[in-house]
C-alpha positions in Angstrom: -12.2 19.6 35.4 -8.2 20.6 34.5 -7.2 17.7 36.9 -9.3 15.2 34.6 -8.0 17.3 31.5 -4.1 16.8 32.8 -5.1 13.0 34.0 -5.6 12.2 30.2 -3.3 14.4 28.3 -0.5 12.7 30.7 -2.2 8.9 29.5 -2.9 10.0 26.4 0.9 11.0 26.3 2.6 8.2 27.8 0.6 5.9 24.6 2.0 7.9 22.4 5.4 8.1 23.5 4.6 4.2 23.4 3.8 4.3 20.1 6.4 6.4 19.1 9.0 4.8 20.2 8.0 1.3 18.6 7.3 2.4 15.2 9.7 5.3 15.2 13.1 3.8 13.9 11.0 1.2 11.1 9.9 4.7 9.7 13.5 6.3 9.9 14.4 2.8 8.4 12.2 2.8 5.8 12.8 6.5 4.6 16.2 5.8 3.9 16.2 2.7 2.2 13.2 4.8 -0.3 15.4 7.3 -1.0 18.2 5.1 -1.6 15.8 3.5 -4.0 14.9 6.4 -5.3 17.7 8.1 -6.5 20.1 5.6 -7.1 17.8 2.5 -8.9 14.6 3.9 -10.0 15.3 4.1 -13.7 17.1 0.9 -13.4 14.3 -0.7 -12.3 11.8 0.6 -15.0 13.8 -0.5 -17.7 13.6 -3.8 -16.4 10.2 -3.9 -17.1 10.8 -2.5 -20.8 13.6 -5.0 -21.4 11.4 -8.3 -20.7 9.4 -7.1 -23.9 11.9 -9.1 -26.1 11.9 -11.9 -24.0 8.5 -13.3 -25.1 7.5 -14.3 -22.1 3.8 -14.1 -22.6 1.1 -14.6 -19.5 4.3 -16.0 -17.4 5.7 -11.9 -17.5 2.9 -10.8 -15.1 5.2 -12.2 -12.4 8.4 -10.3 -12.6 6.3 -7.3 -13.8 4.7 -7.6 -9.9 7.9 -7.9 -8.6 9.6 -4.9 -10.7 6.3 -2.9 -9.5 6.6 -3.8 -5.6 10.6 -2.6 -6.0 9.3 0.6 -7.6 9.6 3.8 -5.0 6.7 5.4 -7.0 3.6 6.6 -4.9 -0.1 6.0 -7.3 0.4 9.6 -8.6 4.1 8.3 -9.9 2.9 5.2 -10.7 0.9 6.4 -13.3 2.8 8.4 -15.4 6.0 5.6 -15.4 3.3 3.0 -17.1 1.5 5.9 -19.6 5.4 5.8 -20.5 5.1 1.8 -20.7 2.0 1.6 -22.7 3.7 3.5 -25.1 6.9 1.6 -25.6 4.6 -1.2 -26.2 4.4 -3.0 -23.0 0.9 -4.7 -23.0 -1.8 -4.1 -20.2 -1.7 -7.4 -18.3 1.8 -7.0 -17.2 0.9 -3.0 -16.9 -1.8 -4.1 -14.5 0.1 -6.0 -12.5 3.0 -3.7 -12.4 0.1 -0.5 -11.2 -1.5 -3.1 -8.8 1.2 -4.1 -6.6 3.0 -1.0 -7.1 0.0 0.6 -5.5 0.1 -1.9 -2.5 3.5 -2.6 -2.1 6.8 -0.6 -1.9 10.3 -1.0 -1.0 9.4 2.1 2.4 6.1 0.3 3.2 7.6 -2.9 3.1 10.2 -1.7 6.0 7.8 0.5 7.7 5.1 -2.9 7.7 7.8 -5.3 9.7 6.8 -3.6 13.0 3.4 -5.3 12.9 4.8 -9.0 13.4 6.1 -11.6 11.3 2.6 -12.9 10.7 1.2 -9.8 9.2 4.1 -8.7 7.3 4.5 -12.0 5.6 1.0 -11.9 5.1 1.3 -8.8 3.8 3.8 -9.1 0.9 2.4 -12.4 0.2 -1.6 -10.7 -0.6 -0.3 -8.2 -2.5 2.0 -9.6 -4.4 -0.8 -12.0 -5.0 -3.4 -9.0 -5.6 -1.6 -8.0 -8.9 -0.9 -11.1 -9.9 -4.5 -11.6 -9.9 -5.2 -8.0 -11.5 -2.7 -9.3 -14.5 -3.9 -12.7 -15.0 -7.7 -11.0 -15.1 -7.0 -8.1 -17.8 -5.2 -11.0 -20.1 -7.8 -13.5 -19.9 -11.2 -11.3 -19.6 -9.9 -7.7 -22.3 -6.9 -8.8 -23.7 -8.8 -9.5 -27.6 -11.1 -5.8 -27.3 -9.4 -4.2 -29.8 -8.6 -1.8 -27.3 -6.4 -1.0 -24.8 -8.0 -0.9 -21.0 -5.9 2.0 -20.0 -6.6 5.3 -20.5 -3.5 7.4 -19.5 -4.1 10.0 -21.4 -4.8 12.9 -18.7 -1.4 12.0 -17.5 1.9 13.7 -18.4 5.3 12.4 -17.9 6.8 12.1 -14.8 9.1 15.0 -13.9 12.3 13.6 -12.1 13.3 15.8 -9.7 16.7 13.8 -8.4 18.6 16.2 -10.9 21.1 17.3 -8.5 24.9 16.8 -9.9 25.9 15.7 -6.2 24.9 12.5 -5.6 25.0 13.0 -2.0 22.9 16.5 -2.4 20.1 14.3 -4.4 20.0 11.8 -1.5 19.9 14.2 0.8 16.8 16.2 -0.5 14.6 12.8 -1.4 14.8 12.5 2.2 13.8 15.5 3.0 10.9 15.1 0.5 10.0 11.8 1.9 10.0 13.6 5.8 7.9 15.8 4.7 5.7 13.9 2.4 5.1 11.0 5.2 6.6 12.5 8.8 2.5 14.2 9.4 0.5 11.0 8.6 3.6 9.3 10.4 2.4 11.3 13.7 -1.1 11.6 13.1 -1.3 7.6 12.7 0.5 7.2 16.8 -2.1 10.2 17.8 -5.4 8.2 16.2 -3.3 4.9 18.1 -2.8 6.7 21.7 -6.3 7.8 21.6 -7.9 4.4 20.5 -5.6 2.7 22.7 -7.4 4.9 25.7 -10.5 5.1 24.7 -11.4 2.5 22.4 -12.5 -0.5 24.7 -10.6 -3.6 23.4 -13.4 -6.3 24.2 -15.3 -3.6 21.2 -11.9 -4.9 19.5 -12.4 -8.6 19.5 -15.6 -8.3 18.7 -15.8 -6.1 15.3 -12.0 -7.9 13.9 -11.3 -10.5 16.3 -11.8 -14.6 17.1 -11.3 -15.5 12.7 -14.8 -14.8 12.2 -15.6 -13.7 8.3 -17.7 -10.3 9.2 -14.1 -8.8 10.9 -12.8 -9.5 7.8 -15.8 -7.9 6.0 -16.0 -5.2 8.3 -12.1 -4.6 7.9 -12.0 -4.4 4.5 -15.0 -2.3 4.4 -13.6 0.3 6.6 -10.5 0.1 5.2 -11.4 2.5 1.9 -13.0 5.4 3.8 -10.2 5.1 6.9 -6.7 4.8 5.4 -5.1 7.6 5.0 -1.4 6.8 4.0 0.3 3.0 4.3 3.2 4.2 6.8 -0.1 6.4 9.3 -1.6 3.6 10.2 1.1 1.0 10.7 0.8 2.5 14.4 -3.2 2.3 14.4 -2.9 -1.7 12.6 0.1 -2.7 15.5 -2.8 -1.6 18.3 -5.6 -3.1 17.0 -3.6 -6.3 16.2 -2.1 -6.5 19.8 -5.8 -5.6 20.8 -7.2 -8.9 19.1 -7.4 -7.7 15.5 -7.3 -10.7 13.3 -4.4 -11.4 10.5 -7.5 -11.9 7.8 -8.7 -8.7 9.3 -5.6 -6.6 9.4 -5.0 -8.2 5.7 -7.9 -7.1 4.7 -8.1 -3.9 5.7 -4.4 -3.0 4.4 -5.1 -4.1 1.0 -8.6 -2.5 0.3 -7.3 0.9 2.2 -4.3 0.9 0.1 -6.0 0.1 -3.2 -9.0 2.3 -2.9 -7.9 5.1 -0.3 -9.7 8.4 -1.0 -6.5 10.6 -2.1 -6.0 7.9 -5.3 -9.5 7.2 -6.6 -10.3 10.1 -9.0 -6.6 9.4 -10.2 -7.7 5.9 -10.4 -11.1 6.7 -11.9 -9.3 8.7 -14.9 -7.2 6.0 -16.0 -10.2 3.1 -16.1 -12.9 5.2 -16.9 -16.2 4.9 -15.1 -17.8 1.4 -15.8 -14.4 -0.2 -15.3 -13.7 1.7 -11.7 -16.8 0.4 -10.5 -15.7 -3.1 -11.5 -11.9 -2.4 -10.0 -13.7 -1.7 -6.5 -15.5 -5.0 -6.8 -12.3 -6.3 -7.3 -10.6 -4.9 -4.1 -13.0 -5.6 -2.0 -13.7 -9.2 -2.9 -9.5 -10.0 -3.3 -9.2 -8.0 0.3 -12.2 -10.4 2.1 -11.5 -13.6 0.4 -7.9 -13.2 0.9 -7.9 -12.1 4.4 -10.3 -15.0 5.0 -7.4 -17.6 3.8 -4.9 -16.2 5.9 -7.0 -16.4 8.9 -7.7 -20.3 8.0 -3.7 -19.9 7.9 -2.9 -18.6 10.6 -5.5 -20.9 13.3 -4.3 -24.1 11.4 
């Protein structure tokens, strides 16, 4: 028994170190870039959305709202309070939907992490995240614009407190990097551990059967399991990297990333408060439907 456990420990350590070495520097660079943007550019990025109101862009304002959401370094619990302040300043609900949706799905740090997945998955994640944000904004504009009341309820969320207030910019940056490491580090290590376990004990043939071969079933399965299994964007990168190497299709990976990031368990309670029960159900339907359809399109494009 001791020999078996020792052998398995050696195998797992080997797989762990391989994955760690492949992903680690993406994580480091992502943290550095995310912290630099958070300390030096966050407020400027958010002021852009307020400034766009005077340009009377109408429906076309959804596109820059999405881009600003992607550039924002905030997680959901930072995105909601800043969106509440945008709403108070008169930003339209369709722009807010586009900003919030794209901000939930993407941020500069997560984009850097995702480069570890390879060019196809990297581009697919950015494009689908942007299009999902635009789609959310368009749906709000065309189905809720004339309802006579706002789509969102921000009453339960206080204004976001800025923690980067040290007089020294260098100290602000160091503290932000430290917070970033504390928040993302455990998920990063957990992702590497899970990847090592899957490599050792999850048959590649089963991976191909479930998620491979460009089959619609694989995309649907990935979109469905993304909701309960997804914990943190950066933490799932090692797992997805191995799944893709093991035969997971680009469409299935895209569906998993999109549904998981948008509807991960840690975010759902906050989203339900902002939307209310009925609209929360519509949100889940929208996310799962978009994840599935965009996954099918991604598979079709990569197949061609």
